[in-house]
N, C-alpha and C positions, 0 to 999 in steps of 0.2 A: 137836724138829722135827715139824711137822704133816705127816703122811703120809695120803694118801687122805682129807683132811679135808673134801672138798666133795662134795655129791651132784650127780650129773650129770643134766641134763635129758634126757628121752627124745627130744624133738624136736630134730633137728639145727638148729644155728645159731639157737636161740631168741633169743640175744643180738641178732641182727639185727632181730628184731621189736621188742624193747625199745628198741633205738636208734630204729626207725622211729616209735614212739609219741611220742617227744620231738622229732622231727626238724623243726627249724624251716628246714632246708634241704630240705624234702619235695620240692619240685618238681624240684630238681636231681638228686636221687638216686633218686627213686622214681616219676617220671613214666612215662608209657607208653614203652616201648622204641621208639626210632626209629632209622632209618638215618642215618648220617653222610654227609657229602658223598662219602666214598670208597665209599659203598655198603654198608659193613659195619655191622652192628647194634651199637649202643652197649651196651658192658658195664656193668652196673650191680650193686649188691650182690645184687639178686634173681638175676642171671645167676650170680653166684659161688655163691649158695646152692643154686641147681639143679645146677650142675656138682658141688658136694660131695654132694648128695643122690644124684645119678646115678652117683657114684663115678668121674667123669671127672677126670682129672689137670688141675689148674689151673696155667697158665703164667704166670710173672712175670718181667720182665726189667727191668734198670735203663736209664735214659736221662738225659741231662744237657744236651742242647741240641735245637734244632729238627730237625737231621738225624738224630740217633739216636732222637728221638721218632718221626720219620717212619718209620724202619726198624721200630720196634715196631708202629707202625700197619699198615704194609703186610704184615708178617709174621703178623698175626693173634694176637698175644700177648694174653692175658686182662687181666693187670694190669701197668701200667707204674708202676715205682718210681723216683722221683727220689731216689736213695740219697745218704747222706752220704759214700759211696765216691767221690763226684765230687771230694771234697777231694784224694784221692790220684791218681786216674786222669785227671782233667780239669784240676785246679789245681796239681799237683805237690807237694802237702804230703806230709809224711812219714807222717801218720796222719789219721784222720777227725776228731779233736777240734778241728782248727783252723777248721773251717767256722763261718761266721757265719749268722745268720738272713737278713741281706740277700743273701748269696751264694746261699743256698738258694732264696729267693724268686725271684731273678733267673733262676736255671736252671729252677725250676718253671714259670715263665711261658713260657720258650723251649720247654720239652718240650710243654707243653700246646697250643702252636700247631701242633705236628706230630702228636702222638698224640691224636686226636679220638675214637676208638673204645674204647680200653682203659680200665679203671677206673684213675684216677690217684691215686697215693699219694705224699705228701711225707714225707721222713725228717727228723724233728725233730733238729736239730744239738745237740751237747753244750752244756750250759749253758741251753738254751732251755725246759727242762721240769723240771729237778732242784730248782730253788731253791724253788718252791712250786707247789701245784695251780693257784692263780690265775694265776701266770706262765705256767704251761703252757697253760691255757685261752686266754689272750690270744694266745699265739703260735700255738696250733692254729688259732684263727680267722683269724689272718693268712695261714696257708697256704691256707685256703679262700678268703678275700676277695682277697688280693693275689697269691697264687701260682696261683690257678686249679686247686687240687687238689680231690679229693673225699674224701680220708681223710688220716690222718697215721699214721705209725709211730714207736714210741719203744722204746728198750731198757730192760730191767730186769725184775726179778721182783716179789715181794710188796710190796716197798718203794714200787712205783709205783701201788698199788691205788687210793688216793684221787685221785691225778692222773688215771688212766684214767676213774674214775667221774665226775670233774668235767668232763672233755672229752666223755664219751658222753652225759652228762645233757642237754646242749644239742644233741645231734644230730649230732655229728661222729663218723664211724666211726673206730675205732682198731685198728691192727694191732700186736700185741705183738712182742717179740723176745727169746728166751732162747737159753741156750747160750753160744757165744762171742759177747760183745757188744764189737765193736771200739772203741766210745768208752771202754770200761773195760778195755781190754786191758792197761794197766799193772798193774791190780790183780789180774789173772789170770795175771801172769807172762809176758805176751806173747800172741801169737796161737796159743793152745794149745787142742787138742780137749777138749771138755767130755763129761762123762758116762762117763768111763772107770773110775770107782770107784763102788761101791754108794752111798757117802755123797753123792757129787756127783750121782749120778743121782736120789736121793731129793729133793734141793733142786730140781732141774730139773722133776721131776714136780709137786712142790708148787707151784712158781712158775707153771708152765703152767695148772694148774687154777685158781689164784688170779686169773691174767689173764683166764681165760675168765669166772669169776665177776664180775669187775670190769666186764666189758662188751665186752672185745675181740672182733671178729667173726672174727679170724684170727690166727695166731701164726707168726712166722718161727722156725724152729729151725736154728741155724747151728753147724756144726763139732761135731755131737754123735754119739757112738757110735751106730750104726745100731739095735742092739736097744733102746736107751733111747728113741730117736726113734720107733721103731715102736710102743713101748708108750704114749708120750705121746698119739700120733695115735689110737690105739685107745681111749684113755680119755676123750678130748675129744669135744665135740659141735659144734666149730667146726673149720674147715680149718687144717691145718698146711702151711706152705710151707717145704720144706727147702732148705738150701744146705750141702752136706757133710754131710748127715744120712741118706744112703741113699735107697732107692727106695720105702720104705713110707709116706711122708708124702703129704698130700693133694695137693701140688703142688711144683714147683720153682722156684727163682730163681737166676740167675747175674748177674754183673756184665758188662755188655755188652762192654766193652773186654777183659775176660779171655777170654771165649769167642770173640771175633773176633781175638785175638792182637794187640792194639793197646797193651798195657800193658808197659813196658820193664824193670820191676824184678823181678817174679817171677810165676810162675803157681801159684795154689793148687792143692794136690793134687786137691782135689774138682772142679776145673774141667775139663771137656772143652773143648778148642779146636776149634771147628768150622771156623776159617779161620786163616790166617796174614797178616792184612792189613798187619802191620808190614812185612814184606818186600815186599809188593805196592806199598804206598804209597811206601816209600823208593826201590824200584827206579824207579818212575814219576817221582818228583822228581829223582832222579839223571839220568834220561833227558832230562828237561826241561832241567836245568842244562847238560847236554852239548850238547843241540841248539840252545840260544840261543847258547852260546859259539862253535859251529862254524857258525853261520848256517843250520842246517837248519830252524829254526823262528823266525818264522812264514813260511808260504808264501802264495801267492795265495789258497789255499783259506781262509786264516784273516784275509784282508784284505778291505776294502771299496772296490770301484771307485767312480769318479765316474758321474754320470748320463751317458747316451749323448750324445755331442757336446760335453760340457763339459770333457773333458780337453784337447782343443785349445784351447778359449778360455782354460783355465787357463794352459797353456804360453805363449800369446800375452800374458797378463796378467803372467806372470813375466818374460818378455822385456822388456816395457816398463819394468817396476821396475828391472831390471838395467841397461837402457840409461840411465835417469835417474840411477841411483846412480853410473854411471861418468863422468857429466859434472862 
């Protein structure tokens, strides 16, 4: 196994500069920073690079539709990820491997309508990038052209190097993903924490460095022992975004439904719930159900009157109709 096999660049995120040189999407990703309609400055790769250089924590949150994208927009999150977790939390699948390209693109477009300021990342679904680097490139381009995304994320380690190179060569930024890779959870024995043994930690370190060398501009580290995640972060010159990887990564990401308390099956140990919207929403719907059945809703407040003087004319009109119908 190759350990510490790569030389690290002294300049942080030099990968971003190499991506920039090949960028045929130059205007979209690297034009002058401008304010969006919400008044918030648009987040670009340059923004992320500056956050990393300044050692300011990078925030990433998932979104799956227009409302959740709008929440990310209004909350000032740096990166909005249309994650493949949508298969479980939005579509009701048992795992993330069921998502199709068409489903992902549909949800990406919806999110992009709401999240105008964050940097937008589309999660490549299982089967869309593993078959060949050429297939991966075609599907990555679809995320940009059809999904209105600005970057893609894919899972895997050193076996994905040529795929990542193929995508980044044409100027599409890529975020890597190591540690617990949900699309491959069956081969990992389920949703298990990674980096708990030295042998596993060595592979994680090797994979992370390989992804950086292949051109990733950031790497998600999921469900990895904190000391290992900290070491990977220290050795890389690109941002690490942790989810269940401790506080030492360059930034954090959570699934929006998990942190808002909207997912009914389980709450990951690494997730802090900032709200319990499940209860709030169910209570509100129960109240609506009860008020409709008991006649409390709707009231005059929720109804539309006729124009002044027209109600009397309407009554006269009805009376004439009823008189004629009685004949």
